[in-house]
N, C-alpha and C positions, 0 to 999 in steps of 0.2 A: 282668440283662437285663429282668426283670419291672419293676424300678424305672424303667428307661429307657422302657419302654412306657407306664407311667403318666404320666411327665413329658411325653412326646410327645402324650399325650391331654389332659393338664391345660392346656397352653398354649392350644390352640384353644378348649377348653371355657371357659377364663377370658375369652377375648376375646368369645365368643358371649354369655356371661351377665354380662358386666361391668356393663352399664347396668341390667338388671333387678335385680341384686344390690345395686348402689349405691342405687337407689331404695328397695329393701327396707330397707336399713340406715337410710335417711332416715326411713322410715315408723316403724321401731322407735323412733327417737329422738323422734319427734313425737307418736305415738299411744300414750297410756298403756295402751291395751288390749293392745298387742303389745310392750311393753317387755321382756317375757320372751324375745323373739326373740333377744336377744344371747346368752342362755345355751344355747339349743337346739343350735347348731352345736358348742359346747364339749362338750356331753354326747356328741354323735356322735364327736368327735375323741378324747375320753377313752376311749370304748368301743374305738375302733380301737387306741389306744395300749395299753390293757389286754389286748387280744387279739392283739398283734403277733406273738408267738411262735407262737400257734395258726395265724394266717394265713400265716406264713412256711412252716409245715410242711404247709399244705394244697396238694395237687397242683394244678398249672395245666393243666386239661384243655381249656377253651375250648368253650363251647356256641355255636358260630358261627351256625347258622340262627336259633335262638331269639333270641340276643343281637342280631343284626342286625335282626330283625323288631321287637323292642322299641325298638331305637335309632332306626330309621327312623320308626316310629309316633310316638315321643316328639318327634323333630325336626319331624314334621308338625304336632304339637300346638303346638310353639313357633312355627312359621310362621303357623298360624291365629291364635294369640294376638297375634302382632305385627301381622298384617293387621287384626285387630279392635281393636287397642290395648287388649287386656284382659290386665293384668299378672298376674292370678291364674293364668290358663291358661299364660302364659309361664313363671312361676315353678314351677308344678306340673310342667311338662314336664321340669324339671331332675331330678326324682326318677326319671322314666322313663329319661332319658339316662344317669344314673349307674347305673341297674339294667342297661341294655343294655351299657354299658361293662364292668361287672363280669362279665356273662355272657360277653362276647366274649373278654376278657383272662384271666378266671379260670375260668369254667365254673359249672355248677350248684352244686357244693359251695362254691365261693368265694362265690357270690351268697347262698347260704343263711346264711353267716356274716356277710355284709354287709347283709342286708336290714333289720336293726334300725337301724343308723346312717343308712341311706339314707332309709327311710320315716319315721323319727323327725323328719327335717327338715320334715315336713309341718306340725308345730306352729309353725314359724317363719314360715309363709306366712299373711298376713292374709286372712281370708275376703272375698269380694266383698261390696260394701255391701248388695246386695239380699238375699243369704243371711244376712248378719249381722243385718239388721233383721228378717228372717223369724223368727229365733231370739230376738233381744233383746226385741222388742215383747211376744210372749206371756210371756216370762220376767218382764218388768217388771209386766205386769198380774197374773200369778200371785203375784209377791212382794207386790204391793199388797193383793191379796185375802186372802192368808194372814196378812199383817201386821195387817190390819184385824180378822180373826177373833181373832187372838192378843190384840190390845189390848182388844177387846170382852170376851174371857174374863178379862182382868185388871181389868175394871171401868171402863175408859175409855170415854167417850162420843165417838164420832166418826162422820163420814159420808164414805164413799168415793165419789169421782166419777172413774171410770177409774183412772188412776194417781196421783190426788191424794187425800190424806188430810186431811180437815178436822176438826181438834180445836178445842175451845173456845179462841178467841183465837189459833189457830195453824193454819197450812196447810203441810203437808209434801207435796212432790212426789217421787214415785219416778222420778227422771230416768233418762236412758240410762246414766249412770255407775253408777246403783244397780240396774240390771237384773240384775246378777250375771254378765254375760258376761265381764267382765274376770277375775274369780276363777274362773269356769268353765273358761276356756281355759287359764289358768295351772295350775290344779289338775289338769286332764286331762294337760297336758304333763308335770307332775311324776309323776302316777300312771303314765304310760307308761314313764318312766325307772325308777321304783322297781320296777315290775312286771317289767321285763326284767332288771334287775341282781340282784334279790333273790328272784325266784321262778322255778322251773324249769318248772312246768306252764303250758301256754298258757291253760287254763281259769282258773287263778288270776290270770294277767296280765289277761285280759279282764274278770274279775270285779272286780278292783281298779280298772280303768279305768271300768267301769260304775258302781261305787260312788262314784267321784269326782263324778258328776253330782249325786246327792242331797246329798252333803257340801257342794259349792259352793253349791247352791241354798239349802240349809238355813241355812248360816251367813250368807248374804246376808239372809234373812228375819229372823234374829236381829239383824243389824245395824240393819235398818230399825225393828224393834220397840224396841230399846234407844235408838236415836236419837229415836224418838217419845216415849218415856218421859222421857228426859233433857231434851228440848226442852220438854215439858209442865211439868217440875219446875223447870228452871233458865232457861228462855227460849229463843227461836228461834236464838240464836247457837250453841247446842250442835249444831244441825243443819247448820252450814256452817263454812267456813274450816278452821282447824287441827284442831278437835275432830272434824269430819267425816272428814278425811283420816286422823287418828290412829286413829279407830274402824275405818276400813277396813283399816289395817295390822294392828290387833289381831285383827280378825275373820279376816283372811287367815291370820294365824299360827295361829288356832284351827283353820282348815280344814286347814292343813298337819299340825298335831298329830293331828287325827282321821284324816288319810290315813295317816300313819306308824303310828298305832295299828291301823288296819284292816289294813295290810300285816303288822304284827307278828302279829295274830291269824291271818291267812291263812297266814303262815309256820309258825306252830305247828301249824295244821291240816295243812299240807303235810307237815311232818316226821312227824306222827302217822300219816298214812295211807300214807306211803311207807316201805317196809322199808329 
């Protein structure tokens, strides 16, 4: 009976969000900053599959007043987004609609077990451009400033003009792709999944998510410094093309290794303080 209820809800939900989700997939495939979006729903689905027995045994109580309130409010957000042609608002409303459905059909206890796979979907939604730029521009300038200080400390002579690093016979620009936003969003998405799957305490989950920020920013600064050194030693071609992309992959791999190491340390701490 419960499965039939979910099917009856899924059909109109799919029709309502077909176009926003189709455009979302197109954006994942075209914007490298959000290519990780393909993996986010898979994490949520895996979580549901892994907890299927626990969910099956959870009593269906139905929190109708609260659920209907959340559902109506989220659908109102959907309408506002459609009227203003603002896809971020429309896509964000999906999380509220799913929460309302979980409350109406399952109740508070069911929603408590579904809140992670629902709200984790936030990581698949691209930020609106104004908000993205508000974060990316300061990150870009910060990375340029710290990279300049690091290169100075290593004995290199250079002049920084905003996000442009001028070395003797060489000019490096910390472009939008080097702002660190791409690795920041991906690292935070991974930190959220690792925290929920491998840590029991909410404080440790939040701490791991918070530590993902300096990890992502720090490895991006290292990437810029290494690129500057290699470009100075071997020529400007080291700062572009294949070498530039390969360096990005290597540095992202370092970020993931640091994130897993941080999770391991937090896990040992968690086991030590928990009887």
